[in-house]
C-alpha positions as CSV (number, residue, x, y, z in Angstrom):
1,K,-13.5,16.7,17.0
2,E,-12.3,13.3,18.2
3,G,-9.0,14.7,19.5
4,I,-6.8,12.9,17.0
5,T,-3.4,14.5,16.9
6,N,-1.2,12.0,15.1
7,V,-2.0,10.1,11.8
8,V,0.0,7.6,9.8
9,L,-1.0,7.6,6.1
10,L,-0.6,4.1,4.6
11,P,-1.6,4.1,1.0
12,L,-2.6,0.7,-0.4
13,Y,-0.1,1.1,-3.2
14,P,3.2,-0.6,-2.3
15,Q,5.2,1.5,-4.8
16,Y,5.3,5.3,-4.8
17,S,3.8,7.0,-7.8
18,T,2.7,10.6,-8.2
19,S,-0.5,9.5,-9.8
20,T,-1.5,7.3,-6.8
21,T,0.3,8.0,-3.6
22,G,1.1,11.5,-4.6
23,S,-2.5,12.4,-5.5
24,S,-3.7,10.8,-2.2
25,V,-1.3,12.9,-0.2
26,K,-2.3,16.0,-2.1
27,E,-5.9,15.3,-1.2
28,W,-5.0,14.7,2.4
29,K,-3.2,18.1,2.6
30,K,-6.2,19.8,0.9
31,R,-8.6,18.4,3.5
32,L,-6.4,19.4,6.4
33,D,-6.2,22.9,5.0
34,E,-9.9,23.1,4.4
35,R,-10.5,22.3,8.0
36,N,-7.6,24.4,9.3
37,L,-6.2,21.3,11.1
38,K,-2.7,22.5,11.6
39,N,-2.3,20.6,14.9
40,I,-2.4,17.2,13.4
41,E,1.0,15.6,12.9
42,W,1.2,13.0,10.1
43,T,3.6,10.5,8.7
44,L,3.5,9.0,5.3
45,V,4.6,5.4,4.5
46,E,5.7,6.3,0.9
47,Q,6.5,2.8,-0.3
48,Y,6.9,-0.7,1.1
49,Y,7.3,-2.9,-2.1
50,D,10.6,-4.2,-0.7
51,F,9.6,-4.6,2.9
52,P,10.4,-8.3,3.8
53,P,7.0,-9.1,5.5
54,F,5.2,-7.6,2.5
55,V,7.2,-9.6,0.0
56,D,6.7,-12.8,2.1
57,A,2.9,-12.2,2.1
58,V,2.9,-11.8,-1.7
59,V,4.9,-15.0,-2.1
60,E,2.5,-16.8,0.2
61,R,-0.5,-15.7,-1.8
62,V,1.1,-16.6,-5.2
63,N,2.0,-20.0,-3.8
64,Q,-1.6,-20.5,-2.6
65,G,-2.9,-19.6,-6.0
66,L,-0.4,-22.0,-7.7
67,E,-1.5,-24.8,-5.5
68,K,-4.9,-24.8,-7.3
69,F,-3.1,-26.2,-10.4
70,S,-1.7,-29.6,-10.9
71,A,2.1,-30.1,-10.7
72,A,2.2,-30.3,-14.5
73,E,0.2,-27.1,-15.0
74,R,2.4,-25.3,-12.4
75,E,5.5,-26.2,-14.4
76,N,4.1,-24.4,-17.4
77,A,2.5,-21.5,-15.6
78,H,3.5,-18.0,-16.4
79,L,3.1,-15.3,-13.7
80,L,2.4,-11.7,-14.8
81,F,2.5,-8.8,-12.4
């Protein structure tokens, strides 16, 4: 309807998993088929957990969070991902 012919799928999960990224792609394909949209080209960004700008952004956010603690508290802080 809007004339879109090319789509980039960027799931908000940095790692690939069949239960997250996989199920989202499955749903995307289902919706394309339901609407008979065979002319839309699409690309999937499967994972980006090791993409340097993403890693830098995570480090920056962790450091911002750690700055809320005193130096002594930061020395004993344990990070859990």
